[in-house]
N, C-alpha and C positions, 0 to 999 in steps of 0.2 A: 455831861457833868456827874461824878459821883463822890459826894465829901460822905466818908463816915460817920457812923452813927456816936463815934465818941471825938469825932473833931472835925470841924467845917469849916470850908474858906471863910477866910475874914473877910466881912465886906466892908467896902471904902477905908480900908485898912492901907498905909502908906507902904508896908511891906507885899501889898499884889495879890496875884492870885494864888493859892496852892491848891494840889487835885489829889482825893486822895482816894485811892482804886480800894476795889470792894472786897479783896479777901480779909479776912478775920474779921469784918465786922458782923457784931449780933444784929438781929431783926428784931422790932418791936411785937406786942402780940397781938394789940389790938387793931382794928378796922379803923381808917380813916375815910374821912368822906373827901372827895377832891371837886371843885370846878374849875375848869377850863374853860373862860370865854375869852371876849373883845372882838376887834373887826380884821385881826393880824390872821394870817395861816398858821396853821398848826395846831389847832383842836383837836379835830378828828386822827391825824395824825398820831398825837401822842397818844390818842385812845388808843390805837391801832396799836402800836408801841409796846402799851401796856399788857397787852392783850398777847405780843410774841412773848417778852420776858415772862408772864404768866405761864405760858405752854412750857418757855424752856425749865423753869422750877418745876413743873411736874413729871420732865422729862430728866433731868440729870438730876434730881434728888427723890424722884421717884414719891413724892409727897400727894397728900389730901389736895391737891390743889384744881379747881375747875372754872374756868370764864362761861359766861353769858356773857353775849355783844350785842345789844337791843338796838337798830338801829333806828331811831326816828327819821320820819320826813323823807325815805331813801326807800319806797317802795320797789314795786318790779317795772316799772314805767321805765326806767333809766339803769344805763348798766353804771358800778364805778371801777376806777382798776382796781381797786384789791379785792373784787370779788372773787376773782379768781383765784388770788391765794389765801383767802378764809377759807374757800369751799375747799383746797388741796390740804388744809390742816386739816379739817374739819374729815376728811377721807382717813388721813396719816394717825391722826390723834380724834376715835372719836368718841375717847372719857374725858377727854381738856376742854373742850370747846363745843360753845352752843350758838346760835345765831340765830337773831330773829330780826327782818325788813319791817318796815309798816309804813303807811302812807302813801304819797302820791310824789314824784320824781322832779316835778316842776317846782320852781318858786313863787309863792301868793302872800300876800298880806293879809292883816287879821281881816280889812274888808273882804278880800274875796272867798276864804276860808267855808269849806259846807258843810253840811250833815259828814257826808263821807269820809272827811281830812278829821274831825271830832270823833267819829267811832274809831277810823285807824288810831287817833291818838291812845282814844281808853283801852283800843284793844293792845296797842305796848304796854300800855301803863299795868294793865290788870296782869299781865305775862309778867313784868317786870315787880310788881307788888306780892305774886307768886310765888317768882323765885328767890326776893326776900325773906319772906316768911319763912320759906323750907330750909335753910338755912347750908343747902345743898353747894352753893358756889361760895369760893373762898374771893372771889374780883365777881363785881357786874356792874359792866359798863352800860351807861345810859348816854348814848350815842346821840347829838343833836336834842336834848331835853330841852335846852336852857331855850332855845327858840320856841320849840313846843309851849311854853310856861307864857313864853313872851305874847306869841299870840294869842293867849289865850285859850286855846284847846283842852287845858286840864287844868285843875282847881290847885295853884302853886300851894294854897296852905295844906292839903290833903296829903299832896306830895311829900311835902316837908316833914309831917309827922310819919310819913311811914318812912322817911329816910331816918329823921329822930330815933324813931325805935330799930333800928338796922340790929342784926344780931354783932354782937361787939367784934369779934373774930371778921369781920366781913369788909373789904373795900369795895367804894361805891365811885364812880368817875361816872362824875356829869359833863357832857360838854357843849359846847355852840355859843351862838354870842344872844347877849340880851338875858343872863342871868337874870333872875327878879330879886330884889334886894333878901324876900329872909332865906333863901337858899345861899345867900354868899356867907348872911349872918352864922349859918346853923356848919357850915363848910368849915373843914378843920385846914383845906389848902384851896387858895386861890390864888391863879395863875394866870394874868390878863396878857393874849397876843395881840400886840399893837402895830399895827402896821405903822410901816417906814416909806417913802414915797423916792425913788430914784430923782438923783439932780441929774437935771440936762446935760452934765460936764464936770469932770473932775480937776484936783488941781493942774491934770498936765496936759489938759484938753477935753471935747467932745467925746462923749463916749458914742462907740461906733452904732451905727443904724442895727439894729437886727441882734447887738445882743443880748440875749435872753437864754433860759435857762439855769441861770443862776440863784441861788437861795441861801439867804442866810437869816439863823436860828440862834439870837442870843439874848442877854440879859441875867436877870440876877434870878426869876423866877424859874420854877420848874416847868420841863418838857421840851428842854431842848433835843440831848440825844433821843430820849422818846418820841419827839416827831421826827428825828432822820429816819430809826427804826420805821415808825409807820411811812416814813417816803419810801424806806427800801420792802415794805412787805406792796406796798402798789406798782413798786414798778414792776417785781414780781409778780406781782398780779395780772399788770398788763403783758407782758411779756405771756404769761401764761393763756389769757383770752385770747390774743392776735394770732397765737399761733408764732412767734416771731421769736428770735432770739434777742432779746431786751437782756442784755447782762446787767449785772449789778456789781459793782465794787464797794465795799462796806471798809474802809481803812479809817481805823483807832488809835489817837495818839492819846499820852500820859495815861493809859489803861494796860501796863504790864502786869504779870501775876496771873492770880482766875479768880474765880468765883463771879463771873458775870453768867447770868440767867439765859440774856439772850442767846450766848455761845451755843445751847444745846440745841435752840429755835430754829437758828442759823444753819447752824451744822444738818438739822433736819433737813430744811429747805433744801440745803445744797447737796443731800442723798436723794434726794426727788427729783430735783433737778439741777443737776450738775453743772448744767452749759448757762446757767442763770447769773448763781449767783457765787461770791468770792467774798474772804472776807481776813482782814488782817489784823493785829493787835500790834501798836509797839509801847515802849514807856518800860521805867523801872516799876516791881513795886513797892512803891513808894510816894508818901506827900512832895511836891517840889513847889519850894518857896522861892519869891524872886531872890536875888543874891545869896541863894545857897545850892543854885544847878552844879551840877556835875558834869562832867566828863560825856560820861553815858547817856546822860539826857539828853547832849544836840546830837551825837551817833544816832541814835533811836529816832528821834525826830526827822533828822535828814535821810535814817535810810529810808521812813514812811513816804517823806516827802517824795524822794526821787522814784518811789513803786508809784505813787498820783500822778507826778508829774508823765509819767512814759504811760501812763494807763490814760489820763487827757485826753493828751495827744495822740493818740494811738486809733481813738474814735471806738475802738471795740467794745466798749461798757456804753450804755444810753444812760445809766446813771451812775455817780460815783458820789460815796457819802466820804467827807473832810470833817470826820467827827472828834471835838474838841481841839481842832485847829488852833481856832480863835484864842484860845490860855497859851495855846505851844507859841503862837506869835506873837503873845502879848509880854512872856517870859523870854522874850528875846533867844528861845529855842531854834527859832526858822528867820530868815529876813524876808520883808515882805516883798521885795520887788518881783521875785521870782514866782509867786503866785499871781501877780498882777498880771503880770505877761502871760502866764499859761491860762488865764481865763481870758484874756484878750484875745487868744489864739485859739481857744476849744474851739472841737466841730460844735456845729451849729442845733445836731441835732444830741447833743451829748449835754446831759443836766449835771450840775454839780452842785452839791449842799455841804456847806459849809457851819459848824455848828460850835456852841460856846460860848462863856462869858467872857468879857474881856475890858478891862481897864481903861485904855487908850485905843479907839478907835482907827482900826487899820486901813488903809488905803485901798484896798479891794473891797471893802463895805460900798463904796458907791459906784460899783460895777453892778451890783444886787438887784435883777429883774423883782424878787421876793424878798423883801426884809421882816422879819418877825421881830417884836424884843419881846422877852417873857418878861413879865412886870409883878413880881413877890406883892399881894397885898395880904397875904395870910398863908402862914405855913408850919407846919406842927412840929417841923425841927426847933423854932424858934421857942417852944414851949418844953425841948428837954423832950421832945417824943421820937423814938430808934427808927430808922430809915428801915426798910423791910424787901426783902430780897423778893426778887417776882412783880415788882412795882417801884420802886425806885431805883434799884439797878439789878 
């Protein structure tokens, strides 16, 4: 969801959910410190989504924008789905993105930490500290910094002092579970990814065995559509690394008009890998409020859903992202039952990701193998700070 800087969705209001598209929105001049933590899925995906949007901004507006993706605890001993796509982006846009990986690939506890782990954490932080001091980057993503601090591999106070002194225009995104108290207090945005366990059955009966690959990202906090973009990048990378036709479809509701920075980056990926990614947006270039829906809103929602239903059933796409379908259903622009039936019948190898906040829980939430709620603990928009292109939308 991408509310504008001048009018945000009304939280908890009786009128329900409104969506503002990105066109015509101003952006802030000052950078903010973002923290994504929690036990739910979506933290690193959100970081990757910001990377994709930042690259898109550099492409579509030819702005001085450069991103550093510094990945802690993700050393060369393990392969990640997004590796192939990130490398492809680096090759295509070497002036826009730098990536550094540090640490070892396997999980370990604080008691199991070795001298090597501390050295790798320090190596990554030295690079991050130099990048922050240089002011050469518009966005610095410190992926999995939070657990590094939680494990005691770095001095949290020293890290926070450095982040507090960052250049005014720089955005810094810190991800991972276990963010320390002093980092959370310093942050301008704190979004917790909270997991929800799937029930054994729905109101209509037991959930079929083996029904996996359904992921839902919802809640009031930031990171839902951004996580979906990161998921797309992971899926594209998986197809590249496996040299397989791992096709991805990104369908976006309530996002008509223009001005979305991910469009340029997705278009660039499509140009390099036209057999791997398709993208379609639908909706008016206007806010949609409950009780003020227009006929075109229903037509646009149904148009995108018919494409989604056919794409899921076909099995041609390994990943189908239904971005902002949750508020579309909540606004009663789409019925719930066809979505439930489509998900129940989807091919086993097809992943479906559904995003967006909603006031009323739709029935298909019960089918999700992954359900991550983004809980907003702190957001700079609440202080009147404008949203920013390439980061928030």
